[in-house]
Every structure is written in structure tokens, then in C-alpha cells.
C-alpha positions in Angstrom: -52.6 8.0 -28.5 -51.9 11.8 -28.6 -48.9 12.9 -26.5 -51.0 15.4 -24.6 -52.6 12.7 -22.7 -49.1 11.5 -21.3 -47.9 14.9 -20.1 -50.2 17.4 -18.3 -49.9 21.0 -19.6 -47.7 23.3 -17.4 -49.6 25.4 -14.9 -49.4 29.2 -15.8 -48.2 30.1 -12.3 -44.5 29.4 -11.5 -45.1 28.3 -7.8 -48.1 26.0 -8.9 -46.0 24.4 -11.6 -43.2 23.6 -9.2 -45.8 22.1 -6.7 -47.3 19.8 -9.5 -43.8 18.8 -10.6 -42.7 17.9 -7.1 -45.8 15.6 -6.6 -45.5 13.9 -10.1 -45.6 10.1 -9.7 -42.2 8.5 -10.0 -41.3 6.5 -13.0 -43.5 3.6 -14.1 -41.5 0.4 -13.6 -42.4 -2.2 -16.1 -41.1 -5.7 -15.7 -40.5 -8.0 -18.6 -40.2 -11.7 -17.9 -40.3 -15.0 -19.7 -38.3 -18.2 -20.6 -35.0 -18.2 -22.3 -34.9 -17.3 -25.9 -38.5 -15.8 -26.2 -37.2 -12.4 -27.2 -37.4 -10.3 -24.1 -34.3 -8.2 -25.0 -35.8 -7.7 -28.5 -38.9 -6.4 -26.9 -37.0 -3.9 -24.7 -35.2 -2.7 -27.8 -38.4 -2.2 -29.6 -40.0 -0.4 -26.9 -37.0 2.0 -26.6 -37.0 2.7 -30.4 -40.8 3.4 -30.3 -41.0 5.5 -27.2 -37.6 7.1 -26.4 -38.5 10.0 -28.6 -41.3 11.0 -26.3 -40.6 9.5 -23.0 -37.5 9.7 -20.6 -36.5 6.1 -20.2 -33.9 3.8 -18.6 -33.4 -0.1 -18.6 -32.2 -2.5 -16.0 -31.3 -6.0 -17.3 -30.7 -9.1 -15.3 -28.3 -12.0 -16.1 -26.8 -14.6 -14.0 -23.0 -14.2 -14.6 -22.8 -11.6 -17.4 -24.0 -8.2 -18.6 -24.7 -9.6 -22.1 -28.2 -8.3 -22.3 -27.1 -4.8 -21.3 -24.3 -4.8 -23.9 -26.8 -6.0 -26.6 -29.0 -3.1 -25.8 -26.2 -0.6 -25.7 -24.8 -1.8 -29.0 -28.2 -1.5 -30.6 -28.2 2.3 -29.8 -31.7 2.4 -28.4 -30.8 4.6 -25.4 -27.9 6.5 -24.1 -25.5 3.8 -22.8 -25.4 5.2 -19.4 -29.1 4.8 -19.0 -28.8 0.9 -19.4 -27.6 -0.9 -16.1 -27.0 -4.5 -15.7 -27.6 -6.6 -12.5 -25.6 -9.8 -12.3 -27.9 -12.1 -10.0 -25.4 -14.9 -9.5 -28.3 -17.2 -8.8 -31.7 -18.4 -10.1 -32.9 -15.5 -12.2 -36.3 -15.2 -10.3 -34.6 -14.5 -7.0 -33.5 -11.1 -8.0 -37.0 -10.1 -9.4 -39.2 -11.7 -6.6 -37.4 -13.1 -3.6 -34.9 -10.3 -2.9 -35.3 -7.3 -5.1 -32.8 -5.1 -3.5 -30.1 -5.1 -6.3 -32.8 -4.2 -8.9 -34.4 -1.6 -6.6 -30.9 0.0 -6.1 -30.3 0.1 -9.9 -33.7 1.6 -10.6 -33.4 4.3 -7.9 -29.9 5.1 -9.1 -31.1 5.7 -12.5 -34.0 7.8 -11.4 -31.7 9.9 -9.2 -29.0 10.3 -11.9 -31.3 11.0 -14.9 -34.7 11.8 -13.4 -37.3 12.8 -13.6 -37.9 9.5 -15.8 -41.2 8.4 -17.3 -40.5 4.7 -17.7 -38.0 2.2 -16.3 -38.0 -1.2 -18.0 -36.6 -4.1 -16.0 -35.8 -7.3 -17.8 -35.7 -10.6 -15.9 -33.0 -13.1 -16.5 -34.3 -16.0 -18.7 -36.1 -18.4 -16.5 -39.2 -20.7 -16.9 -42.9 -20.2 -16.9 -43.0 -19.7 -13.3 -41.2 -16.3 -13.2 -43.0 -13.3 -11.9 -41.9 -9.8 -10.5 -42.6 -8.8 -7.0 -45.0 -5.8 -6.9 -42.3 -4.1 -4.7 -40.2 -3.9 -7.9 -42.5 -3.7 -10.9 -45.7 -1.6 -11.0 -46.8 -3.9 -13.9 -45.3 -6.7 -15.8 -45.5 -8.3 -19.2 -44.7 -12.0 -19.8 -43.2 -13.3 -23.0 -43.6 -16.6 -24.9 -42.9 -17.3 -28.3 -44.2 -19.5 -31.2 -40.9 -21.3 -31.5 -41.6 -22.8 -28.1 -44.6 -24.6 -29.4 -48.2 -23.9 -30.0 -49.1 -25.5 -26.7 -47.1 -23.2 -24.4 -50.0 -20.9 -23.5 -52.1 -24.0 -22.4 -49.4 -25.0 -19.9 -50.2 -22.0 -17.7 -48.1 -20.7 -14.9 -48.6 -17.4 -13.0 -46.8 -15.4 -15.7 -48.9 -16.6 -18.5 -52.3 -16.4 -16.5 -51.8 -13.2 -14.4 -49.2 -10.8 -15.9 -50.7 -7.4 -17.1 -49.9 -8.3 -20.7 -49.1 -11.7 -22.3 -46.9 -11.4 -25.5 -46.8 -14.2 -28.0 -43.5 -13.3 -29.8 -41.9 -14.1 -33.1 -45.2 -14.5 -34.9 -43.3 -14.2 -38.2 -41.7 -17.5 -37.5 -45.1 -19.3 -37.1 -45.1 -20.9 -40.7 -41.7 -22.2 -40.2 -42.5 -24.0 -36.9 -46.1 -25.0 -38.0 -47.8 -23.0 -35.2 -51.4 -21.6 -35.7 -51.0 -18.2 -34.1 -54.7 -17.5 -33.9 -55.2 -20.8 -32.0 -52.4 -19.9 -29.7 -53.9 -16.6 -29.0 -57.3 -18.2 -28.3 -55.7 -20.6 -25.9 -53.9 -17.7 -24.1 -57.1 -15.6 -23.9 -58.9 -18.5 -22.4 -56.1 -19.1 -19.9 -56.0 -15.4 -18.9 -59.8 -15.0 -18.5 -60.0 -11.6 -20.4 -56.5 -10.2 -19.6 -54.8 -8.8 -22.8 -52.8 -10.9 -25.1 -50.8 -9.5 -27.9 -49.4 -11.4 -30.9 -46.2 -9.7 -31.7 -43.4 -9.5 -34.3 -40.9 -6.9 -34.4 -41.1 -6.9 -38.2 -44.9 -6.2 -38.0 -45.4 -2.4 -37.5 -49.1 -2.9 -36.4 -48.3 -5.2 -33.6 -45.4 -3.0 -32.5 -47.6 0.0 -32.5 -50.2 -1.8 -30.4 -47.5 -2.8 -27.8 -46.4 1.0 -27.7 -49.9 2.1 -27.3 -50.5 -0.4 -24.4 -47.5 1.0 -22.6 -48.7 4.6 -23.2 -52.1 3.7 -21.8 -50.6 2.0 -18.8 -48.5 5.1 -18.1 -51.6 7.2 -18.2 -53.2 5.2 -15.6 -50.0 5.0 -13.4 -49.8 8.8 -13.4 -53.5 9.3 -12.6 -53.1 6.8 -9.8 -55.7 4.5 -11.3 -53.4 1.6 -12.0 -52.9 -0.8 -9.0 -50.0 -3.2 -9.2 -51.1 -6.8 -8.8 -49.1 -10.0 -8.0 -49.6 -12.6 -10.6 -49.1 -15.2 -7.8 -46.2 -17.0 -6.1 -44.2 -19.4 -8.0 -44.2 -23.1 -7.1 -41.1 -24.2 -5.4 -38.5 -25.4 -8.0 -34.9 -26.4 -8.2 -32.4 -25.6 -10.9 -29.9 -28.4 -9.8 -30.3 -30.2 -13.2 -31.6 -27.4 -15.2 -29.3 -26.2 -17.9 -31.7 -23.6 -19.4 -30.2 -20.6 -17.6 -30.0 -17.5 -19.6 -26.2 -16.6 -20.2 -26.9 -14.4 -23.1 -29.3 -12.1 -24.7 -32.5 -13.5 -26.4 -32.8 -10.7 -28.8 -34.3 -12.8 -31.7 
């Protein structure tokens, strides 16, 4: 998509240009959620590599007791290090993206104030399970990530992230032959579960799928700026407990 569709041309009159800039929509806030190990951090790094040359971006990561994901992204050199902030939730990962989003909102707003105007802020959830979704109070849109290594039947298991997120990513498709997963069948199952909402089969090693992801974000940004994108809530999560769940995300999942 040409860049001119992302940034309106400056108005010729200085006063009019200032007025337009003042009323420009705030940064698009895009949430990235999904189970542990599905590649959320890798997706953030990929988006930064693809879009940072044309968009002003920042990132907020979530981990329970560490800033591991933020350090992974900083070491990857995908953005200036000061534009990558870490939130340590200290509790079940979904709490900070849905139940009490104040820590994440503070981080996002601090980044916008320090480095704005920004075009895009990516917010990565800590690794949870298939029930994790972002509150619309935090994310204008959200993508949910599963991967082929989790099994070809994952998409059929449903959950609000799979069925209702703005975009579902089936990640690590390059691994499919090694785990005996039929990617086309997995995409078909996901498309059926999502009733027409978009599904993207992605590998960071596949330039075509990476370009499709970047284009989806560009198109979303156009709708956000024009006021035609309306944040939706994929639905509340079923009550669950992590008392005996040892799958918390204590490190990055940048596979």
C-alpha cells in the first residue's frame, strides 16, 4: 500500500496545518496475545523491522516477573531501546491486559508523551492460554497468535482470541513438515471458527506472508486514522485458575 495513504499531505496554510496536526488521532494501539511459545515476540520484531522505516513506533511488553521480552527486542535492534518498555505484571498475564489495564495504559501514554506523535504502539501480552484477550480500553485492535507446533487441532479448540480477534495468525508455518501439520487444513479450520474474520499463515522466513502482515497493519492504521475502525471486544474469558498451571511465560517466545 503506498505511503501516501498513511499520512495526509500537509495543508498549504500554516495555521490550517497546525489545526490538523492537533486533531490527528492518537497512536493506534495494537495488542498481540497468544499462548506461551507461539512467537509473539518474534511477530513484534518482524513488524518493527517492516514498519519502523515509515511509521513512528513504540512497544510495551508484559511478563510476570521479568523484562525478558523487552530485552529480547532491544537486543534485536528493531527500535531505539528507549521506545521499548516492559511491564512486570506479577500475576496471571491476562490481568494486566484485561482486568486492570492501568500499568499498560501508563506505559503507553508515557511513550506517547515522550516520543510522540507516534503512529503505532504494539502491546505484547504475557504468554497465557487460549482465553487471553485485550480490553478495548487498552487495545484498539488485537491479533491472536497460535502456531503449528501446538498441533493442527488448536484452531478447532476455539476461545475468544481465536474466534474474535481482529486477526488470527497461524505462526511458524515453516515448521509444519517437521510436526506433521497440514497448514491448509489448519487455516480452513480457523476460518470456519472465525466466521469470515481474517486468518494469516505466517513464517518470519516467508517474505510474502510477512508482507501480508505488514499490509494488514497499514490498512488498519488507515481505518483508525479515518475513524472508521471501531474497537471490538472478542468476549470475556471463562473463569480460570493458574494454581496448578506451570505454563506461565517467564521468557520470550521469539521462535
